[in-house]
N, C-alpha and C positions, 0 to 999 in steps of 0.2 A: 594569656588565655593556654597557649599552645605550650609557653614555661613552665603551666602547672599539669598540664597532660602529661609531657615527657618527664615531670619529677616522678608523677604518680607510676608512672609505668614501672620508669625506675627504679622505686620503691616496693611494688610489687614484685619486680622481673616478671612481667610482662610479657607475650610475646605473641603471634600468631597460632600459636599451638591452643593458648586459653578459648575458654569459651565463658560468656558470661550470660550471668542470669539475671533480669531485675523488674521488679514492677514499679518502680517511684516513679511518681510521675517527669513528663519530662520541663514543666515549668519549674523544679528544682534542682538546684544546683546538682545535687548530688544524682539524679537522676538524670538530668542534660550531660555535663560534664564528666562527673565519674562514673557513671557506666557507659551511656551512648558514645559520646566523642571518643574518651580514653580506648574502649574497645575497638571505637574505627580508625584510631590513629596509628594501632599493632596491627591491625587487620585482622582481628578476631570476630566469631561472631557474636553477638546479642540477641540472646530471646529476651522478646521485650513480653511485661504481660501489663494488662490494666490494673493499677491500684486496687480496683475495687474489687479484681479476681481473688486476689489477697485477704482484703479485709473479709471477705463473705467467707474464705475458707484456705486460713495460712498453709495448711497442708501442702495447697496448691505450689506454693512457692517452694518446699523444698521436695515433692514430688516431679518440678522440673528441672531440677538441679539436678536427681536421677539418672529423672528419663535421657538429657540431653548433653549428660555428663558434666555438668559446667565444674566449674574452678575456683571463677570469680563472680559475688555477688556484693550487694551493700546494703545498708538497714539502720533502721536509726535503733535504739535501745529495744520501744517498745515494742517491736515487731518480733524479738529473739522472746519477748516474756511472752505475746501472743502465741507463739508455738509450743513453748514449755506447756502453758496453762491453759490451750483451747485445743488443741488435737488430741483425737483419744488414741488408743492403743490398736485400733482395729484400723485405724484410718494409715497409721506406719507400718502395716505388713508389708514386708518386701521392701521396705525401703532403703536404698542403700544409697549415703552422702560421702561416700570414700575419696570421690574425684574432688569435692570441694577443698582448694589448699589455700581460701583468701577470702571469709566470709566476715564483710569488714562490719563493725559496730561504731558508729558515730553519727552526726550531725543533733546530737542531744546527749547529754551528761550519761556515760557507762557504769554501769550501777552492777559492782560486784556480783551481788546474789545473782543477777543474771545472768554474767557468764556462765556462774558454776551451774543456778539452773540447770542451764539450756543444754554446759556439755555431758554434765548427769543424764540429762532425758534423752542425747542422741548419740551419746559415744556407741553404745551397742547395736548403732544403725551405720556403722563405719564413718561417724564423725572420729577426726583426730584432733588432738588437745591442744597442736597447733591454728586449728584453722579459723577457731575467732581472731578477726584484727579487730581492738579498740583503736580507732584514730580519730582525729584530728581537726576539723577545719570549720572555715567559713568564708563568703559571700565577699567579702572584700580580702581575701586571696584566692580569689576561683571558686574557689572549692576547698582542696587539701593546705593541710603543713604539718602536719606531724603521723608518720606513719611508724610504727615500731617494727622489731627484727623479723623477716618474712621466716617462718618456718620456728619459731619458738613460741611455749604458751605465754598466754597473756600472763603479767606482772600485776599482781596485788601488792599494795603498799601497805603496811599494816602501823598506825600510828597510836600515840597515845592519845586520847580524846579529852580531856580537861584544860591538858600544856595548849595542845592547838585553837580549841577553839578561847583559846583567854590569850594566848600572844601569836597563833599564825604557825609556830616551829611545827614541823613534823619529825617528832622523834621518835623512828622505831619504836616500837613492845610485842612483846608474845604473838602468836599467829591465835594462838587459843583465848588470850583476852578478849573476854565478852564487850566488854564497854569500849572497845577502840573501835576508828573511824579508820573507813578502808576506801584508799583512792584506786585507780587503775591506772596503768601507766598506758600513757597514749604515745608513745616514741619519743625519734630523735625528727628536729626540723626537717625535711626533704631539700633534696638537693638545689645549692644554691640558694637557701633561704636561709634566716636565724631566727631565731627567740631570745628571747630577756623575761625573768621576772623582777619588775623593780618594784619599788615601793611609791607616797603617794606624792614624791620630791624628783621620782625620776631615777634615784641613786638604784643602781644593781643592787640587788639581795643577793645575798648567798647561797650554797644548795641548802634545801628542806625548809627554808622560810617561803609562805606565801605572800604573796604581791600579785601584781597585776601583772597579764601577758601581755607584751609587747613584740611586734614582730616587724620584717621588711623582707624584701627579694621580691626578685623577676613577676610574681605573680600578683603581686601589691596592688590594689586601687589607686586611681588619682583622686579620687573624692566620693563623695555622692551626687545624684542629677540633679543640678539645680536646688541646692540645696551646702551654701556656701558654709553658712555658719556650723553645721554637723560636719563638713570638712577638717572646719579649721581645729574643732575638737579632737579630728581623727588623728593627727597627725602630732609628734611631739616636736621639740627645735630641731632633732638633728634627724628628722623624717621615717622616725618608727613610727609603727600604726600601733592605736590602742585596739585590743579585739573584744575589751569588756568581762573580760574572765578573768578569774583567780586561781592562781598555783602557785606550783613551787616545780623544782626541777631537783631531781636526786638519780647521780650515778648517767646526767647529760638524757635524762629523759623524764617525757615531761607529764607531769600528774595535774590533772583538770581537776579545780574545787568547786567550782559553781560561778557562776553569774552575780556582777558585783553589784548590783541593782538586786538580786533572787535574796542576797544573804542578810537572813532573818536574823537583827541584833538584839537581845533576851539576856538584862540585868548582867551587860559587859559579855556576856558570849555571845560567839558568832553560831546561829544553826544554818545546816545547808540542806536545803528542801529535796534535793534529790533523793537525800538517805533517808529523808521522813516518807516520801512519796512510795519508795520502791517497798518498805516495810510493810506502809496499809495499804499496798495495791496487794498484795501476797493474801489478806484475808478472807476468810469466805464469804459473800456477799458486797464486795467490793470489785469496780471494774475494775478488770486491770488494766492498767496504763490511764486512768480516767482518777488522776488524786492531782492534786494543787497545794499546795503547804508554803504561807506564806506570811508578811509578815504584817498588819496593822497598827497605825499609830495612835496610841492611845496617849492625847495630850495631858489628862489628868494625872496619868503616872508616869510620864514623862519616858514613855518608853515602846517599843510593838510589842502587841499582841503576837500570838503565836499560834497563826488560824488554820485547820485543815479545811480544805473542799474533798468531798469524799463521793462521788456516781453509786448509786446503789437501785438495782431492782425492787428490793425490799418495799412493802407498803402498809405491814401491819407492825402498829404502832410499836410492839413488845420489842418484835424484833429487832428495830431499826433503834431501842433506844439499848437493845445488847450488844449493838454493833457497835454504838458509839463508846459505850463502853469497853469494850473490847480494842478500839483504835487506841482511846487514853492511854488503857494498861501497858500495848503493844510499844509507842512512842515514849513512855514514861520508862520504860524497862531500856529501851534501846539506848538513848541519848540524855536521858536522867532531866530529861523537862517536861512539864506536864504541861500540853495545849490548852489556850485559853480559851479556845471556840472551835467545836467541829460543827461540821454543818456537812449536811447529807443530801445532794440534789439528787434529781432523776436524772437518767439517762442524756446524753448529747449537752449537759446546760455547760460544761467548762471548754474553756474556747481553746483551741488546736491550730496550728501553721497548718501548711500544703503537706509539709511531711508528717504530722501527727505530733508533732511538740507541744505538751503542754503552754499556754500561754498564760503566767502567773500574774504578772500584772492586769492584765484584762479578765481574769478571774475577780479579783483584788477587786476592780470599778465599777465589774459585772455586782458583784455581791454589796456594795456599797449602796449603790443607785436600788437595789432591792428587785433589777432583771433577772437576778442569777437563779432563783424561786418561780421564776415565770412557765407553766407548760407550756413546752412548746406544742405546736400542733398535732395533735391525735393521727397515729399511725396510716387510719384511712383516707382521711384529709387530706395528707400528704403525699399519699398515692393517686387520689381523685386532682390533686394539684399537678403531682408531674403528666398522668394522662390528658388533662385537659390542654397544660403545654406541650406536649408532646403531638395531641389532635391538632390544637392551634400548628402547628412546625408545618404539619403535613399536609392541613389544605390549604395555609398560604403558600406551599411549594406545587402544591396539583392547580393553586388558581394560575399563579404564575406562569406554569407549563403551558398550559389549558389557555391563557392569554399567548404566549407565544404561539402556537399551533394555531389561533384563529389568522397572528400577524401575518404568518409562513404563509394560510393558504392564502391571504391579501394578495403578499407580493409573488406568491406562485401565478395568479391570476392575472395579474399585471404583466410577470413575465411572458406568458403564453400568448395574452391577446397583443402584446406588443412584438411578439417575439416573430410571427409570422412577418409581420411585414420587413421587421429588420431584415429578416432571412433572404426575404423578396428583394431588399435594396442589395446585400451585399450580393447577389447573384446578380443584379443587373448593372450597380456599380463598375469602373473600370480597379483594375489593380495599381495597390500604389497605399498612398497617405488617405487617403480618400472611406479606404475601409478602416481606419481606426477611425475618423470622425464619425464615421456610421456608429463605430462600437458605443464611443466612448459618451455620444448624447443620448443613444440609447441605457448606456449605464448611467448619465444625468439623471434620464427620465426615473428610470426604475428608483433612484436613491430618492428622488425629490417627492416622486409619490409615495414612498414607505417612511417616510420622515424625517429621513436621515442626510441632511445638511452636510456639505464642504465646503472647510476654509482652507484655503492655499495662502503659505507663507512664502515668501522669499521666489517665486518663479520670476520675476524681473530681473534678478540679477544672475541667470542663466544664458551664455552666450549663444545668439543664430546664427551667428555668420561662419562658425565653426565648431565642427563635431567634438561631443564630447561622450563621453559613457558616463551613465547613470545608474546610478548603485542605491539601490534600496533594503528596507527589512522587509521580509513577506512574511505575514501573519495570518493570512485568509486566503480562500480560492476568491474574493473578491477584488484582492489586489491588484493582478492584470486586466483586466477590465477598466478597473479604476483609473489607473496609469494611464492608458491612454486616452482617457478623459480630459487627463490633468497635463503632460507633457509637453511642455512647450515647441514646436516648429517635428514635432512627430518622432519617431524612431524607431529602430533595428530593435525588436524584442527577441533576447536568448531565452526558447521556452521550455516545456520539459514536454517529449516526444508524445505524451498520451493526450495533453491538451486538444492535437489535432484531431482528437477521436469524438468531439464533442461538437454537437451539431452545431450552433452557431460560432461561438468561440475557433473552432477547427477549421469551421471556413476561414476566418478572418486573420487566421494564424498564415493560412495557404497564401489567400489574395494579396494579403499585406506585408509578401516577403518577411514575416519574420523567420527564426531560427529553432527551427526543434532540433530537441539534442534527447539523445537516446541515453539516460544514464542509466540503466540497466548494463550495459555493454561498455566494457571498457574501450574496446577499439573506436565504438561509435562518438564514446567521448570526448577519447584524443581528436577524431577529427571535427568533432564540433567546436573543441575550444580552437582549431584553425579558424573555421567556418566565422565566427564572432568576428572575429579581425575586420574580415576583408567590407563591410561597412564603412567601417572608420578611412580604411585608404581610399576608398569612395568617395570621402566627404560626409559622408551618414553617420548621427550618432546612435549610440548604441543602450540598451536597458538590461540589467541584468539585475537579479537577484540572488546577492553574494552566498548566500546562506543554502541557497538549493531548493530549499523546503520549507515546511513550519510542520509545529507540534501542538496539542491541544495547550499545554504550558505556556504563561506569557512568558519568554526570553527569549534574549537573540542566541541564534547558533555561529556555530565557528564559521568564518566566513574565507570562499574559497580564493583563491586569488587567482582565478582567471580573469574578471574584469578587469583588475590591476595590472597585471602583466599586459593586457591588450593598449592600456593605456599609455603603456610606457612603450612599448613596440611602438606602438602610432603615434607618440606623444603629444597624447589628445590629454585635457583636463580631467580630471574624475569631478563628480556631481553629487554629492551624498544625498539621500533626499530620505526622507523619518517619514514613514506612515503610522497617524495613531487611529485606533478606532475600529477600523473592518477587524480584528478577533473579535471586538464585541458584540459585531451584528454576523459575522458567520462567521463562526471559532471551527477547529476542525472536530470527526468525529461525530456531527450533529446535522442533521438538515430542520434544526428548528434556527429561525433568525430572531431577532432583536433590532428595534431601533435605537438608531441611537448618533452620535456626530461625529465626524470625519473630518482628521485634520492633515493634511500635508505640508512637511515642510521642506524647502529648498535649502542647501545649505554654500555658503559661498565654492566658489570650480576649488579645486586641489590640481593647481598646474605639477606634473611631469617635470622635476628639474636633472633628471638621470635616469641612466638605464638600466642599473646591476638592481642583484636583488635585494640590497636593503631599502632602493626608491619605491620596489614595489611593495613591500612591507609597512614603509612608511602612508604611504596612501592609504592601504589597507585599514593601518591603525588608526589613521584620522578620519577617515570616513565614517570606521565603525564606533570612535566617539564620539564625533557629532549626530549621528543616528541615534545612537544611548541614550545621549542625552534631552532628545527632543519624541522618540517615540513611546517613552514610557513605561519599558522593559528595558533589564539590562542583561 
């Protein structure tokens, strides 16, 4: 992953002066790795938008680039189509795209027509002719595999159609050849990665000969999760990975021509869906980016039917018939082959991936099963369904919150009724261990009445005949009184100075001889660090939360070294203690409580075998490792 991020940053010449703009979902590799993690790696800011924000109004993406002076952004080909066709001139008033130096076009086949149309539409708004960068990648290589030279305009290769469709040889022809095929260069392999084009037997092909694209490099996957069969098919004998894509190399640059499984074989000729889809999608009446072309096996004829599915909002029969004729004429004129079947589907009928790519095989399956032309739920019913789900979620949330409020009120009533007796006992009993026992039993009573069970593991392995230093993770306000109830033989606590201000706990800290430390004052912190060693020299055990505090997020904070230094200087063992469950019951930043089980796990004592800095760090690391393993947080 890091190798791929570094390769992307190197290829795009990224640095902390760049500004990223992205609406891609973070559950997609292009959004998570290409946009978020790569900008994070180089220290560049990233403006993150919701995909719905873009889909609702594509102009918002361009406006964000303008407003925040975005330099880097990425999107699939269909997004550039939407910007070209779905944005009015009025919405573009005042737009300035001059800051954009790399608008990556990838994640699906890059259409030459899209590049041309996008450039023509937005060059008057400051877009440079080198700003749009066609790229190629796949999840099996983390995300990126090839990137063209930054600063150069996109290169479109114009090749002879008939020869390429029949033999796979990409012979250049004149740019004004209307029958020619056009493929976009996706550049060269990113640093430390290699690509090849091979035939069915794995033999490397010469330049301008179409074949299977394979690759290798430090970003390559080791296989598919729990799918050994697919993993074996992914690799060849020499460790190269199959992309499943077709293409050719010319002048060192890769030209992707299509997916192996998507190529339509018609009468011995190979037809490429993306070219057909781009042409049909540009027709009035057809929804942009909502066309699927694929082959459907005709067993009688022994060949594939050439099928086109196009989404449209047209409902009048004559208008739909006219659209079908226009589709037939456009495709026949462009590629010289007449479609066998044209299906006009309702909006939303064609399945897409999470990044908006057409799922051709899923569309073919839906057509064969008769599900493609099934009407989806009406808009009103969809909104009602969404509203009911949202209301149900809110109802569950407020029901849960109300239950917490009642539970909290119940526990507080127990605390108040038993707290008066506990306070009187603390005033009466002598100073010392008796105070800890009172607090411990009071805590046990409250937890038992609140339905919170306590499970203690490993306490019997704690030595009671010699002083030790207990260190535990800190997850809740509940932790100090809990530990007073479970520690064997008692111990002196190093506690925050402000805890002494609490009515009952503060009195217990003072009468129990515990050590308050003012962590807001550097001088007091130094003196407090000295104070925590005194109990050990007097033969008393010590208890410390080495994190010093806790946060709302369930994680271990860095461990401070004071406790471990004290153990080394006094030649005492460290006993790690993992507390689990208290954060769920009484988390930070709320007064609402929840019932739940608590587990306290004592680890094996860690003896101090030296007196130098390395020994202090070793004890800290071993204690943290044990606590991390048993506390359920890391």
